[in-house]
C-alpha positions as CSV (number, residue, x, y, z in Angstrom):
1,M,-48.9,96.8,-32.4
2,S,-47.9,99.5,-30.6
3,K,-44.1,99.9,-29.8
4,H,-45.2,100.2,-26.1
5,R,-47.1,96.9,-26.4
6,L,-44.1,95.2,-27.8
7,K,-41.4,96.8,-25.6
8,K,-43.6,95.6,-22.6
9,M,-43.6,91.7,-24.1
10,N,-40.0,92.2,-24.3
11,Q,-39.7,92.9,-20.9
12,N,-42.2,89.9,-19.6
13,T,-40.2,87.6,-21.9
14,K,-36.9,88.7,-20.6
15,Q,-38.0,88.9,-17.3
16,E,-39.4,85.1,-17.5
17,A,-36.1,84.3,-18.9
18,Q,-34.5,85.8,-16.0
19,E,-36.9,84.1,-13.4
20,E,-36.5,80.7,-15.2
21,P,-32.9,80.0,-14.4
22,A,-33.8,81.0,-10.6
23,I,-36.8,78.6,-10.7
24,Q,-34.3,75.9,-12.3
25,N,-31.9,77.0,-9.5
26,E,-34.1,76.9,-6.8
27,A,-35.5,73.3,-8.3
28,E,-32.0,71.7,-8.3
29,E,-31.3,73.0,-4.7
30,A,-34.7,71.2,-3.5
31,K,-33.0,68.2,-5.1
32,K,-29.6,68.6,-3.6
33,Q,-31.3,69.3,-0.2
34,E,-33.6,66.4,-0.5
35,A,-31.0,64.3,-1.8
36,Q,-28.7,65.1,1.1
37,E,-31.6,64.4,3.7
38,E,-31.9,61.1,2.5
39,A,-28.3,60.5,2.3
40,P,-27.5,60.2,6.2
41,E,-30.6,57.8,6.2
42,T,-29.1,55.4,3.7
43,E,-25.6,55.9,4.8
44,Q,-27.3,55.1,8.6
45,A,-28.6,51.9,7.2
46,D,-25.5,50.9,5.4
47,A,-23.3,51.6,8.0
48,A,-25.5,50.0,10.4
49,S,-25.8,46.6,8.3
50,V,-21.9,46.8,7.8
51,A,-21.8,47.2,11.5
52,E,-23.8,44.3,11.9
53,E,-22.2,41.8,9.5
54,A,-18.7,43.0,11.2
55,Q,-20.4,41.9,14.6
56,K,-21.5,38.6,12.9
57,Q,-17.9,37.8,11.6
58,L,-16.1,39.1,15.1
59,Q,-18.6,36.4,16.8
60,E,-17.8,33.5,14.4
61,E,-14.0,34.3,14.6
62,K,-14.0,34.4,18.4
63,N,-16.2,31.1,18.3
64,K,-13.7,29.3,16.2
65,Y,-10.6,30.9,18.5
66,I,-12.6,29.7,21.7
67,Y,-12.9,26.2,19.6
68,L,-9.3,26.2,18.5
69,M,-8.4,27.0,22.4
70,A,-9.9,24.4,23.7
71,E,-8.9,21.5,21.0
72,F,-5.3,22.6,21.7
73,D,-6.1,21.9,25.6
74,N,-7.4,19.0,25.2
75,Y,-4.5,17.7,23.1
76,R,-2.0,19.2,25.4
77,R,-3.8,16.9,28.2
78,R,-3.7,14.2,25.9
79,V,-0.1,14.0,24.8
80,S,0.8,14.8,28.5
81,Q,-1.0,11.8,29.7
82,E,0.2,9.7,27.2
83,K,3.9,10.5,28.1
84,L,3.3,9.7,31.8
85,E,1.5,6.7,30.7
86,L,5.0,5.8,28.5
87,I,6.6,6.3,31.8
88,D,4.8,4.2,33.7
89,T,4.6,1.6,31.1
90,A,8.3,1.7,30.8
91,A,8.8,1.6,34.7
92,K,6.3,-1.0,35.0
93,G,8.3,-3.5,32.4
94,V,11.6,-2.7,34.6
95,I,10.2,-3.3,37.8
96,N,8.0,-6.4,36.7
97,D,11.9,-8.0,35.6
98,L,13.2,-6.8,38.9
99,L,10.3,-8.5,41.0
100,P,11.5,-12.4,40.1
101,V,15.3,-11.2,41.7
102,V,13.2,-9.8,44.7
103,D,11.7,-12.9,45.2
104,N,14.9,-14.9,44.6
105,F,16.6,-13.0,47.2
106,E,14.0,-13.9,50.0
107,R,14.7,-17.5,48.9
108,A,18.6,-16.9,49.5
109,L,17.8,-15.1,52.8
110,K,15.5,-18.0,54.0
111,S,18.3,-20.7,52.8
112,L,21.2,-18.6,54.6
113,E,18.7,-18.9,57.7
114,D,19.0,-22.4,57.8
115,S,22.4,-22.9,56.3
116,E,25.6,-23.0,58.5
117,A,26.9,-19.6,56.6
118,T,28.6,-16.8,58.3
119,D,26.9,-14.0,59.8
120,A,28.9,-12.0,57.1
121,A,27.4,-13.5,54.4
122,K,23.7,-13.2,55.8
123,M,24.1,-9.6,56.5
124,G,25.5,-9.0,53.2
125,T,22.6,-10.6,51.5
126,E,20.2,-8.9,53.8
127,L,21.7,-5.5,53.0
128,I,21.5,-5.9,49.2
129,Y,18.1,-7.1,49.8
130,K,17.0,-4.2,51.9
131,Q,18.9,-1.4,49.2
132,L,16.5,-3.1,46.3
133,L,13.4,-3.1,48.3
134,D,14.3,1.0,49.1
135,V,14.8,1.7,45.5
136,L,11.8,-0.2,44.3
137,K,9.8,1.8,47.0
138,K,11.3,5.1,45.8
139,K,10.2,4.2,42.3
140,G,6.2,3.8,43.9
141,V,6.2,-0.2,44.3
142,C,4.6,-1.5,47.3
143,E,4.1,-5.0,48.6
144,I,0.3,-6.3,48.4
145,D,-0.5,-7.1,52.4
146,A,-2.5,-10.4,51.8
147,M,-2.1,-12.8,54.8
148,G,-5.0,-13.1,57.3
149,K,-7.0,-10.8,55.0
150,E,-10.5,-11.5,53.2
151,L,-9.6,-12.7,49.4
152,D,-9.9,-9.4,47.1
153,T,-10.0,-10.3,43.3
154,D,-8.4,-6.8,42.6
155,E,-5.4,-8.0,44.3
156,H,-5.2,-11.7,45.1
157,E,-5.0,-15.0,43.0
158,A,-6.3,-17.9,44.6
159,V,-4.4,-20.7,43.7
160,A,-5.4,-23.0,46.1
161,Q,-8.0,-23.8,49.2
162,I,-7.4,-25.7,52.1
163,P,-9.7,-26.1,55.6
164,A,-9.0,-23.4,57.8
165,P,-6.6,-24.1,60.4
166,E,-8.8,-21.8,62.7
167,E,-12.5,-20.9,62.3
168,N,-11.9,-17.0,62.1
169,L,-9.5,-18.0,59.0
170,K,-12.7,-19.1,56.9
171,G,-12.7,-17.4,53.7
172,K,-9.5,-15.6,54.5
173,V,-5.9,-15.9,53.2
174,V,-4.0,-18.5,55.1
175,D,-0.6,-18.6,53.0
176,V,1.0,-16.4,50.6
177,I,2.9,-18.3,47.7
178,Q,3.7,-15.7,46.0
179,K,4.0,-11.8,47.0
180,G,2.0,-9.0,44.8
181,Y,3.0,-5.7,44.5
182,K,1.5,-2.5,43.4
183,L,3.2,0.4,41.2
184,N,1.6,3.8,42.1
185,G,-1.6,2.3,43.7
186,K,-2.2,-0.2,40.3
187,V,-1.5,-3.9,40.8
188,I,1.5,-5.2,38.6
189,R,1.4,-8.6,40.0
190,Y,-1.3,-10.4,42.0
191,A,-0.6,-11.9,45.1
192,K,-0.8,-15.7,44.5
193,V,-2.7,-16.9,47.9
194,V,-4.2,-20.0,49.7
195,I,-7.5,-19.7,51.3
196,G,-9.2,-21.0,54.0
197,I,-12.3,-23.0,53.8
């Protein structure tokens, strides 16, 4: 082989050897660029799924919070209602115990009217009776008005029936044996009445 040809082959080999790393560099650059182009797409997909998952979790937490607040509000209402009922029940018990005292005061006033007791004794008893009624009224107690009214089983308890003294009193209350009372609009003692027939 000629020197010239050998030299040319060496040059070609050297040139190929120099071009090969350049081609490899270009291939690597292309791969890197391709990877960078794909990375934002996968990163965006990952970010979207993470955001979606976070949104779901946030909604679940909101729902739990709303449920918890509603339950607490119901609990608070229930407890306050129970407290009010307890207070009413306690007051009802004391007031029920005082009603016979009111009845006895009324009997005492009637007997004092018929007796020869002094006016001071009558007035003193009447003042104490009125004071007791005022205290009961302040606590929400009111008397059930029954005389001459139609029988109302929500407020009256019929204990007897008698012939009506007048035609217009048929089916109505003609006498009250024991007064009835309400506490804050609720009957605590039914009025015991006599009905005309």
